[in-house]
C-alpha positions as CSV (number, residue, x, y, z in Angstrom):
1,M,-22.9,-19.2,-1.0
2,S,-25.5,-16.7,-1.9
3,R,-29.0,-18.0,-2.6
4,K,-32.1,-16.5,-4.0
5,K,-34.7,-16.2,-1.3
6,S,-37.8,-18.3,-1.4
7,N,-40.8,-16.4,-2.8
8,P,-43.8,-16.5,-0.5
9,H,-45.9,-14.8,-3.1
10,L,-45.6,-17.4,-5.8
11,P,-48.9,-17.3,-7.8
12,S,-51.4,-19.8,-6.4
13,N,-52.3,-20.9,-10.0
14,I,-48.7,-21.8,-10.9
15,S,-48.5,-25.1,-12.9
16,L,-45.6,-27.5,-13.0
17,Y,-45.3,-26.7,-16.7
18,D,-44.6,-23.0,-15.7
19,V,-41.9,-24.1,-13.3
20,L,-40.1,-26.3,-15.8
21,T,-40.3,-24.1,-18.8
22,H,-39.8,-20.6,-17.4
23,P,-36.5,-19.0,-16.4
24,Y,-35.3,-19.7,-12.8
25,D,-35.1,-15.9,-12.1
26,E,-38.8,-15.5,-12.9
27,Y,-40.0,-17.5,-9.9
28,S,-36.9,-17.4,-7.7
29,F,-37.5,-20.6,-5.7
30,C,-35.2,-23.1,-4.1
31,K,-35.4,-26.1,-1.8
32,A,-37.6,-24.3,0.7
33,D,-40.4,-24.1,-1.9
34,F,-40.8,-27.8,-2.5
35,P,-44.0,-28.3,-0.5
36,F,-45.3,-24.9,-1.6
37,I,-45.1,-25.8,-5.3
38,F,-46.1,-29.4,-5.1
39,D,-49.3,-28.5,-3.2
40,R,-50.4,-26.6,-6.3
41,I,-49.9,-29.4,-8.8
42,T,-53.1,-30.8,-10.1
43,K,-53.9,-34.5,-9.2
44,L,-51.8,-36.9,-11.3
45,D,-51.3,-40.6,-11.3
46,A,-48.5,-41.9,-9.1
47,M,-46.1,-42.8,-12.0
48,T,-46.5,-39.4,-13.6
49,K,-45.9,-37.7,-10.3
50,Q,-42.7,-39.6,-9.8
51,L,-41.4,-38.8,-13.3
52,I,-42.3,-35.1,-12.9
53,A,-40.7,-35.0,-9.5
54,V,-37.4,-36.4,-10.9
55,L,-37.4,-33.8,-13.7
56,F,-38.3,-31.1,-11.3
57,L,-35.5,-31.9,-8.8
58,S,-33.0,-32.1,-11.6
59,V,-33.9,-28.6,-12.8
60,L,-33.9,-27.3,-9.2
61,F,-30.5,-28.9,-8.4
62,F,-29.0,-27.1,-11.4
63,A,-30.6,-23.8,-10.5
64,C,-29.5,-23.9,-6.9
65,N,-25.9,-25.0,-7.5
66,Q,-24.8,-22.6,-10.3
67,E,-21.8,-21.5,-8.1
68,T,-20.0,-24.8,-8.4
69,G,-19.1,-27.2,-11.2
70,S,-18.1,-26.6,-14.8
71,F,-18.0,-23.2,-16.4
72,Q,-17.8,-21.9,-20.0
73,L,-16.3,-18.5,-20.5
74,T,-16.9,-17.0,-24.0
75,G,-15.4,-13.7,-25.0
76,H,-15.1,-11.2,-27.8
77,L,-12.8,-8.2,-27.7
78,E,-12.8,-5.8,-30.6
79,G,-9.3,-5.0,-31.7
80,L,-8.0,-8.5,-30.7
81,E,-6.0,-9.8,-33.6
82,K,-6.4,-13.2,-35.1
83,D,-4.2,-15.8,-33.3
84,E,-3.3,-13.3,-30.6
85,M,-2.9,-15.1,-27.3
86,V,-5.4,-14.7,-24.5
87,Y,-4.6,-16.0,-21.0
88,L,-6.8,-17.0,-18.1
89,Y,-5.2,-16.4,-14.6
90,N,-6.6,-17.7,-11.3
91,N,-6.2,-15.1,-8.6
92,T,-6.6,-17.6,-5.8
93,T,-3.7,-19.9,-6.9
94,R,-1.9,-16.9,-8.5
95,S,-1.2,-19.0,-11.6
96,Y,-2.1,-19.1,-15.3
97,V,-4.5,-21.9,-15.8
98,D,-5.1,-21.7,-19.6
99,S,-4.3,-19.8,-22.8
100,I,-5.8,-19.8,-26.3
101,A,-5.2,-18.1,-29.7
102,S,-8.1,-15.8,-30.5
103,T,-10.3,-16.3,-33.5
104,D,-11.2,-12.9,-35.0
105,G,-11.4,-11.4,-31.6
106,G,-13.2,-14.4,-30.0
107,F,-12.0,-16.9,-27.4
108,L,-13.4,-19.7,-25.2
109,F,-12.3,-21.1,-21.9
110,T,-13.8,-24.0,-20.0
111,G,-13.0,-25.5,-16.6
112,N,-14.3,-26.3,-13.2
113,V,-14.6,-24.3,-9.9
114,T,-15.7,-25.4,-6.5
115,E,-17.0,-21.9,-5.6
116,P,-17.1,-18.4,-7.2
117,T,-13.5,-17.6,-8.0
118,L,-11.8,-14.4,-9.1
119,F,-10.0,-14.8,-12.5
120,Y,-8.3,-12.4,-14.9
121,V,-8.6,-12.5,-18.7
122,I,-5.2,-11.1,-19.9
123,V,-3.8,-10.0,-23.2
124,K,-0.1,-9.2,-23.5
125,R,1.3,-6.7,-25.9
126,D,4.7,-5.1,-26.1
127,G,5.7,-6.3,-22.7
128,N,2.5,-4.9,-21.1
129,S,-0.5,-6.8,-19.7
130,M,-4.0,-5.7,-20.3
131,Y,-6.5,-7.5,-18.1
132,K,-10.1,-7.8,-17.0
133,G,-11.0,-9.2,-13.5
134,L,-14.1,-11.3,-13.3
135,W,-15.8,-13.8,-11.0
136,I,-16.3,-17.2,-12.5
137,E,-18.8,-19.8,-11.2
138,G,-20.3,-23.0,-12.5
139,T,-22.3,-21.5,-15.4
140,S,-22.0,-19.9,-18.8
141,I,-20.4,-16.5,-18.7
142,S,-19.6,-14.0,-21.4
143,V,-17.2,-11.0,-21.5
144,N,-17.4,-8.5,-24.4
145,G,-15.7,-5.2,-25.1
146,N,-12.7,-3.6,-26.7
147,V,-9.2,-4.9,-26.0
148,D,-7.9,-1.3,-25.6
149,D,-10.4,-0.8,-22.8
150,I,-10.5,-4.3,-21.5
151,K,-11.0,-3.3,-17.9
152,N,-14.4,-2.0,-18.8
153,A,-15.5,-5.0,-20.7
154,K,-19.1,-6.2,-19.9
155,V,-19.5,-9.5,-18.0
156,E,-22.7,-11.4,-18.0
157,G,-23.8,-14.7,-16.5
158,S,-22.0,-14.4,-13.2
159,E,-24.1,-13.7,-10.0
160,M,-20.9,-12.9,-8.0
161,Q,-19.8,-10.4,-10.7
162,R,-23.3,-8.7,-10.4
163,Q,-22.9,-8.5,-6.7
164,Q,-19.4,-7.0,-7.0
165,E,-20.6,-4.4,-9.6
166,Q,-23.5,-3.5,-7.3
167,Y,-21.0,-2.7,-4.5
168,E,-18.5,-0.9,-6.9
169,A,-21.3,1.4,-8.0
170,K,-21.7,2.6,-4.4
171,V,-18.0,3.4,-4.0
172,A,-17.0,4.6,-7.5
173,E,-16.7,8.2,-6.5
174,L,-14.6,7.4,-3.4
175,N,-12.3,5.2,-5.4
176,S,-11.8,7.9,-8.0
177,Q,-10.7,10.4,-5.3
178,I,-8.4,7.8,-3.7
179,D,-6.8,7.0,-7.1
180,A,-6.2,10.7,-7.7
181,L,-4.4,11.1,-4.4
182,Y,-2.2,8.1,-5.0
183,D,-1.2,9.6,-8.4
184,A,-0.1,12.7,-6.6
185,Y,1.6,10.9,-3.7
186,D,5.4,11.1,-3.3
187,P,6.7,9.5,-0.2
188,N,9.8,11.7,-0.3
189,N,7.9,15.0,-0.6
190,T,7.8,16.3,3.0
191,E,5.5,19.2,2.1
192,T,2.6,17.1,0.7
193,K,3.2,13.6,2.2
194,A,1.4,14.0,5.5
195,T,-1.6,15.8,4.0
196,I,-2.2,13.3,1.3
197,E,-1.8,10.4,3.7
198,A,-4.4,11.9,6.0
199,Q,-6.8,12.5,3.1
200,V,-6.4,8.9,1.9
201,D,-6.9,7.5,5.4
202,S,-10.1,9.6,5.7
203,L,-11.5,8.3,2.3
204,Y,-10.6,4.7,3.2
205,G,-12.5,5.2,6.4
206,L,-15.6,6.2,4.4
207,E,-15.1,3.2,2.1
208,Y,-14.9,0.8,5.0
209,K,-18.2,2.2,6.3
210,E,-19.7,1.6,2.9
211,Q,-18.4,-2.0,2.9
212,A,-19.9,-2.6,6.4
213,D,-23.3,-1.2,5.3
214,F,-23.2,-3.3,2.1
215,I,-22.6,-6.5,4.2
216,R,-25.3,-5.7,6.7
217,S,-27.8,-5.0,3.8
218,N,-26.8,-8.2,1.9
219,P,-25.8,-10.8,4.5
220,D,-26.6,-13.7,2.0
221,Y,-24.3,-12.4,-0.8
222,F,-21.2,-14.4,-1.3
223,Y,-19.5,-11.2,-2.2
224,S,-20.3,-9.9,1.3
225,A,-18.3,-12.8,2.8
226,Y,-15.4,-11.8,0.4
227,L,-15.6,-8.2,1.6
228,A,-15.9,-9.2,5.2
229,K,-12.6,-11.2,5.0
230,R,-10.8,-8.0,3.9
231,L,-12.8,-5.5,6.0
232,V,-12.1,-7.1,9.4
233,R,-8.4,-6.3,8.9
234,N,-9.1,-2.6,8.5
235,I,-11.5,-1.7,11.3
236,S,-11.6,-1.8,15.1
237,V,-12.0,-5.2,16.8
238,D,-15.5,-4.4,18.0
239,E,-16.6,-3.2,14.5
240,A,-15.0,-6.3,12.9
241,K,-16.9,-8.6,15.2
242,D,-20.1,-6.7,14.3
243,V,-19.4,-7.1,10.6
244,Y,-18.7,-10.9,11.0
245,N,-21.9,-11.4,13.0
246,A,-23.9,-9.7,10.3
247,L,-23.1,-12.4,7.8
248,S,-25.6,-15.2,7.2
249,E,-24.8,-18.5,8.8
250,E,-24.1,-20.0,5.4
251,N,-21.6,-17.2,4.6
252,K,-19.9,-17.7,8.0
253,N,-19.1,-21.2,6.8
254,T,-17.6,-20.2,3.4
255,K,-13.8,-20.0,3.2
256,Y,-14.0,-16.2,3.3
257,G,-16.3,-16.2,6.4
258,Q,-14.0,-18.8,8.1
259,S,-11.0,-16.7,7.2
260,A,-12.6,-13.6,8.8
261,K,-13.3,-15.6,12.0
262,E,-9.8,-17.0,12.1
263,F,-8.4,-13.4,11.8
264,L,-10.6,-12.3,14.7
265,D,-9.3,-15.2,16.8
266,I,-5.6,-14.8,16.0
267,N,-5.1,-11.0,15.5
268,K,-3.3,-9.3,18.5
269,N,-4.2,-5.8,17.3
270,L,-0.6,-4.7,17.9
271,Q,0.1,-1.0,17.9
272,V,2.9,1.4,18.9
273,G,3.6,0.9,22.6
274,D,2.8,-2.8,22.6
275,T,5.2,-5.6,23.1
276,F,6.0,-7.7,20.0
277,E,4.7,-11.2,19.5
278,D,7.3,-13.7,18.6
279,L,7.5,-15.4,15.1
280,V,9.4,-18.5,14.1
281,L,9.6,-18.9,10.3
282,P,11.9,-20.7,7.8
283,D,14.6,-19.0,5.8
284,A,15.8,-20.0,2.4
285,E,17.7,-23.0,3.7
286,G,14.8,-24.2,5.8
287,N,16.2,-23.1,9.1
288,S,13.7,-21.8,11.6
289,I,14.6,-18.2,12.6
290,A,12.9,-16.6,15.6
291,L,12.1,-12.9,15.6
292,S,13.0,-13.0,19.3
293,S,16.6,-14.0,18.4
294,F,17.3,-10.4,17.6
295,E,16.2,-9.0,21.0
296,G,18.6,-6.3,22.2
297,K,18.6,-4.7,18.7
298,Y,16.3,-2.4,16.8
299,V,14.5,-4.7,14.4
300,L,12.4,-3.8,11.4
301,L,9.7,-6.5,11.0
302,D,8.8,-6.0,7.4
303,F,6.0,-7.9,5.5
304,W,6.4,-7.9,1.8
305,A,6.0,-10.1,-1.4
306,S,7.9,-10.5,-4.7
307,W,4.8,-9.5,-6.7
308,C,4.3,-6.3,-4.7
309,G,5.6,-3.3,-6.7
310,P,5.7,-0.8,-3.8
311,C,7.5,-3.4,-1.7
312,R,10.2,-3.9,-4.3
313,R,10.6,-0.1,-4.6
314,E,11.4,0.0,-0.9
315,S,14.4,-2.3,-1.3
316,P,16.9,0.4,-2.1
317,Y,15.9,2.2,1.1
318,L,16.1,-1.0,3.1
319,T,19.6,-1.7,1.7
320,K,20.7,1.8,2.5
321,A,19.4,1.6,6.1
322,Y,20.9,-1.9,6.7
323,E,24.3,-1.0,5.4
324,Q,24.4,2.2,7.4
325,F,23.1,0.9,10.8
326,K,23.8,-2.9,10.9
327,D,26.9,-2.4,13.0
328,K,25.0,-0.1,15.3
329,G,22.5,-2.6,16.5
330,F,19.9,-2.7,13.6
331,E,18.5,-5.8,11.9
332,I,15.7,-6.5,9.4
333,Y,13.4,-9.5,9.7
334,A,11.7,-9.6,6.3
335,V,8.6,-11.8,6.1
336,S,7.6,-12.8,2.6
337,I,3.9,-13.7,2.1
338,D,4.6,-15.1,-1.3
339,K,2.7,-18.3,-2.3
340,D,5.5,-19.2,-4.7
341,S,8.7,-19.8,-2.8
342,D,10.8,-19.7,-6.1
343,R,9.6,-16.2,-6.8
344,W,10.4,-15.2,-3.3
345,L,14.0,-16.5,-3.7
346,E,14.3,-14.8,-7.1
347,A,13.3,-11.5,-5.6
348,V,15.7,-11.9,-2.7
349,A,18.5,-12.4,-5.2
350,E,17.4,-9.6,-7.6
351,D,17.1,-7.0,-4.8
352,N,20.3,-8.2,-3.0
353,M,18.5,-8.7,0.3
354,I,21.5,-9.4,2.6
355,W,19.4,-9.2,5.8
356,T,17.3,-12.0,7.4
357,T,14.5,-13.1,5.0
358,V,11.9,-15.7,5.9
359,I,8.6,-16.9,4.4
360,A,5.1,-17.3,5.9
361,D,3.1,-20.1,4.5
362,G,-0.5,-19.0,3.7
363,A,0.2,-15.4,2.4
364,F,-2.3,-12.9,4.0
365,D,-4.0,-15.8,5.7
366,S,-0.8,-17.0,7.4
367,K,-0.7,-16.9,11.2
368,A,2.1,-14.4,11.1
369,A,0.2,-11.9,8.9
370,M,-3.0,-12.3,10.9
371,M,-1.3,-12.0,14.2
372,Y,0.2,-8.7,13.2
373,G,-3.0,-7.5,11.4
374,V,-1.3,-7.1,8.1
375,K,-3.8,-5.2,5.9
376,H,-1.7,-4.5,2.9
377,I,2.0,-4.6,2.0
378,P,4.5,-3.2,2.5
379,Y,3.6,-3.3,6.2
380,N,6.2,-2.9,8.9
381,F,6.9,-2.5,12.6
382,L,10.1,-1.1,14.2
383,I,10.8,-2.9,17.5
384,D,13.2,-1.5,20.0
385,P,15.9,-3.5,22.0
386,D,13.4,-4.1,24.9
387,G,10.9,-5.7,22.5
388,N,8.4,-2.7,22.3
389,I,6.9,-1.5,19.0
390,V,8.1,2.1,18.6
391,K,7.1,2.9,15.0
392,M,4.9,1.5,12.2
393,H,4.7,2.0,8.5
394,L,8.2,3.5,7.9
395,R,8.8,4.0,4.2
396,G,11.4,5.7,2.1
397,E,13.7,8.1,3.9
398,D,11.5,8.0,7.0
399,L,13.1,4.7,8.0
400,I,16.6,6.2,7.7
401,N,15.7,9.4,9.4
402,T,14.1,7.5,12.3
403,L,17.1,5.3,12.7
404,E,19.4,8.3,12.7
405,E,17.5,9.7,15.7
406,L,17.5,6.4,17.6
407,L,21.0,5.2,16.8
């Protein structure tokens, strides 16, 4: 967890009254300051000292442990109608955890978190969802804005949110350029596809550098651990190790830091020309299906999820490729990283996936996804009959055109 650093320049004339009655931010102290502060308390009788110490430690415990415990989220969104429903969605569990009818634009959620956790405040209208992402920790947090511009609502009271906004300010222009390129991208436009992909890759490279610089500059930020978990998947092995090592020891022990380390330990950094690594995963009936069972064929190892829009839009192309080439030695081994197996099975039925479909427990943190360095989805590898990776990231008509050349 991130912690405020001890203040070695605490005024020498500070009194215990100052400590107990002034805001925590003003003096920015924590456990390391115990001796420093108590050395400056004027002589008191033993009983008074004990009483004050208890009060002091209680205040200090609250100040230093705001990340965990109970939270209170109050909100007001202009334009939100009376009794209109507001939903709270936990991004970690990918589930709705609460809902409430608004009162003249206002709403209140309470609950508990064990660490800073990403949530979404969602309002649904006419079949569409409007949402605001925010980090909740064990404190009082407010969100205020206009329901029609909910993504830009102002969040106060969350240190993790402040850290994220500090980072986002650094990369705002880069993200605007990336968004514009995605808006113009058509995977089936052969004239612009390669150029736009190269431009996007270049901009992402600049953003990854900004992420690494942010982590090195703020190794104690909890948000740095969150960034590191994602960043190690997108940069070279040596760069990833450097980023991980830049984290504070405390951040290395967070779930995000541990996930980054696990990725570094498991990832095989597989590229075109490498031999595939075997996977054995369960299908819809619970049968263990090995990727190696399809050796001797061209196999598309495809990572996807039911909630991934771009993945679902690839389904018609996968269907076309499978029906056209299944009798010529082609198979699809589709690995879902869904956390909800019911949604996985619903998507399989809805998209009429008649090829081999399995599920990897743990989503992006599953051993399968980490072994193959899955950075995003859809993410795929084309493996030849000898077990060598011959292509990666085949989408749209590219898959069909490639198979026509090979088969």
